[in-house]
N, C-alpha and C positions, 0 to 999 in steps of 0.2 A: 160610407166610411169613417176610420178613424184617421183624421190630419195629424195625430200626434209622432212624432220621429223619435225615435231612438240614437242620439251617438253611440255610433260603437268605433273602439280606438283599432287601429292596425292589427293590432295582438288579436282583439276580440272577432275578426273582420275573420281573420285567417284561420280563429279556433273554430267557428260554425263552419267553415266551409272546410277542412276536415272532420269535424263529425257530420257531418251530410254524406258526403265521402262516402267514410265507416260506417254508417248507415246504409250506404246502398249495396255496399262491399257485403254485409252482414246479408242481404236480402239474395245478393247472386249464391252465397255461400247458401242458405236455405234453398235455393234451386233447386242446386247439388241434389240435395236428398229425398228431392221430386221428381229427376230421372230414374225413370225403371220400364217396366215390357210397355206400359203405356206409350213413349216416348218410340219405343221400338215398330209398333205396330202402327204410330201415327205416320210414321219415315216407309212402310210399308204401303199402306193406304196411298199414300203420295206415288211412289215407286207406280204402283200399277194403275193411276189416273192415266185414261186415254186423250183427256184434254185438259185443260187449268185449273189451276189452284186458285180460287178466290176467294181473298181475305175481306172480312171484312169487320173495323170498329166504330162506334162512336165515341168522337173527344179524342181524349188524347190516346184514348188506344187505337182510336183510325190513325192519329198521325204514325204512331209505332207497325201499325197494320201497313201502312205503305211505303213504309222503309224495307219488314221482310217480303215483302209482293215485291220491291225494284232487288231486294238481292233474291231468293228466288230468280227470279226473271235474267239475272245477269251470271248465274251459275248454273245452268242447264234445268232447269223446272220453271216453264211455262207458266205467268201467276200476275195477276194484275188486280188491285184496289175497286170495293165495290164500295161505296155511300149505302149504312143500311137507309138512313133516310130518304134519298134519294131513289133508291133501290125498291121502295113502296111504293113511288108512284113513277115505274114505268124501269128503273136503271135495273130492277130483278133480271128482265131479260136478257141480263148479260149471261145470266147464271143458266148453265144448261146441264142435260144427263151427258154426262163422262167427268161431269166438275167433280173438283173435292171443295169442300166451304169449307179455310179455316174462321171462327168467326171467336172475337176477343173480347172480352168484357169483364171486366176485376171484381165487380160483383156477382155476377151473371146472370144477371136480372136487365138487363139491358132492353128496354121495350120496342124498342127503330128495330136490332133483330129479331126480337120475341115475334111481331109482324109475319118475318119472312118465315117465320120455321115449318108452316105449316105447307107453303111451296117446297120448298127444302124437302120434306119428307115425300111430299106428292111427286117431286122428281127422282125421287130415290138417291138423291146426292147425300151419298157422305159428309159429317159433320163433325171437325174436328174443332173441341173447343180450349180456349185457354183462359182459366180464371184464378181465382183468388185462392179456392178449393174445390168440390165437388157439389156443396151447394150451392143452388139457384137454381130457373129454369133452364138457362141455357146448359150447362152439366148435363142436366137430367134427359137431357132432346140429344143428348151429345152420344156420336158412338163411340169418340175418343176422348175422353177427356183429360187436358193438360192441366198441370196445377201451378203454383206459385210459391204457394207455401203465404200463411200468416203473417207479409213483414212488417213493421214498420214505415210506415214512408217519412223520409227524408223533412219533410215540410212539417216545420216544430207545432201546426197543427193535425199534423198528422193526418191532412185533409187533402190537399193537392196529389196527385199522382206522381209520383219523382222516385219511391223505389220499385214500385211496381210495374212502372213504364222501363225503368231498368232493367228490369227480369225477363218484362217478356220482351225485349228486342233479342236481349242475351240469349231467350228460347228460341224464339225463330231466326236467330243467325244459328246457332245448336242442330235445330234441325234440316238449314241452309250447306251446312259442313257437310256431315252425316250423310245427306242427300249428294254430294258432290266426288264423297269416296265411295257412295253405293253406284255412283254412275261414270266413276272411273274418269270424272272430267277433268279436263288438260288446259293448257293454258293457252293451249288454240282454239280451242272449244270455246274464252273465256274472253279470247279476241276478236272471235267473230260477232260477237254482241255490244263490244266497245271497240269498231270502227274509227271512230275518231278520236279518241284517245292515243295518251302515247305510248301505251300495251297494245294497244291493235298493230302501232304500225309496227313499233319492232315484230311483233310476230307476224303480222298479216304481210306487210310489202315482202317480197318478192327480186332476186334480182331483175328478173325480166320486166318488171315495172318502170324499172328505174334505166336501163342499159343502153346504151346508143347501139342500134341497128346499124344492115348494109345500107339501108335505103336516107342514112346523112352521112354517104361518100366517107367510112372508117381510113385514117391516114393506114395506107400502105404504101408498101416500096418493096422491090424486089432486092433481092441478096448480093446484087453485082451492080448495085446503083451505090453512085459512090456520094457519103457525109455529104455533100453536098446538097444535090438532090432531097437529100430525107429530109433535111431543113426544113425545106419550101413544104414536103411533107407534113412536117410537124405542126409549121405554122400556120398552113388549110385549116390541120383536123383541129386544132383546138384543144385537145384532147392532153400532152404534156405529151406526146409519144407517139412512135409507129411503128408500127406491125409490121417485121421480116417474111418474106414469103418468098416460097423456090418456084421452079419453070412449073410445079402444080397447082401454085397459088395455097397450098398446103404450111402453116405456120410454123416456121426455124427460129424464131426469136421475136425479140422485144427492141427497141431502144431508147429511155426517154431522156425528159429534160435535164437531171440529174446524170446520166450516163456524158452527155453531152457536156456539162462542165465540167466532170471530171478529165474526161475528155482533154477534152481545152488547156484545164493546168498543167497538161504532159504532154500541150503542142502538137495536137495529130496532123495530119493534112487533112483536108478536105474534097480531094480524090483517093481518099480510104475508100476501101468495098466496103459497105455495111456488115457485109460478112464477118470480117475483119472485128467490130466495133458494137456489132449485138451482146445482147445476153441470151444465151440456149435456152432450151427448153424452159419458157416462163412462165408464171404459177396462171394457170385459169379455175375457172368456178362453172357448174351445171344453171344453167337462166334460173332451176324452179329451188338456185339454192334461200335463204331468207337471207333480206339483204342486212339483216345482220351479224349474219354469221359470211358475208361477202366484209363485211368490217373489221371483222376479228382476222378473219386471212390478210387485209391488207395492215393492220398495226403489228401482229405476228411478226410478219413476214417483210414490215419495214418498207412496205411498195405504197403510192396512190393510185395505179390503177390495175385491173385484173381484166382479163382476158374470158373469152364464150365463146371455144370451141366447137365444133359437129364432130359427128363421126368419123368422119374426113381428116380430120384436124385442122378443118378450114377455119379461118375469121367469121364466128356468124357476131358477134356482136363485144362492147367495150363496158365497163363500169368503173368510175372513179371516184375516189373516195368525196372528192366536192360532191357529185351528184347522191352519195348517201348522205353527207351532214346536210344539204338542201332541204331533203324530202325528211329533217329530221329523224335520222336514225342512228342509233345510239350504242 
């Protein structure tokens, strides 16, 4: 390896970067010309797959293949990556009848993939290839041949996979996006495979996952009780409110810390019955509502608590804005 180093100015660094990016843009533009019925047929084969899409590729193609498999898996198409070298030493057992094999080789001549093809054919597994063009061992063996076009690599030596890997990645994304449309894949479906992420929390967390239930001694007070008693109930409940009920334990109103502050400013008597101080017809939600939607209701109404009321109009639970924010709901 040569140790000779060329000193570049900032302008030359920037110019080189722009040239590399433009070269890769040209590769993507060329890729759009390759999208035809073969792409649609590949989508049909994957949609009809009863197993998994197994993605394989060697070297840089393998790295791109891992990302393609991950994108498939997170968008409703069961998939995983199989290293072709390891497959020849036992991992080929991952591939079973009913799967689809998506094999990536820019030249179409990967020796590691070539060794797998007799078994793939014996298992009658549909083979989709991604390569530069239709020449080579892999395209000739494939059921569907997807091509990238003969683009120039962004590497100044035209050797290191750069433009070709970018195009391969874009083609994999295009397949995944087309399949998302075909499967009518929703944001809720996406969240199911991303429970640890922020989106998962937004879409999967329900009011019932965070609400305070009757088992927690919810703050309740009868409408005939005076404000003085309500203060004790609010303090014990630590939810910044108390729920006001009638003789049949049905919810008739609420009284919050904010209502208390406004009342004190007006000089209310501590002996005033709650029926005269409560806010009637309090906002309430269903416990199966998304927690994020409940937060939106609070924000729109300018309140910090919501009631969950059962079919008999009795209090079932309470959820507060603090509960939602603490759980990372936005």
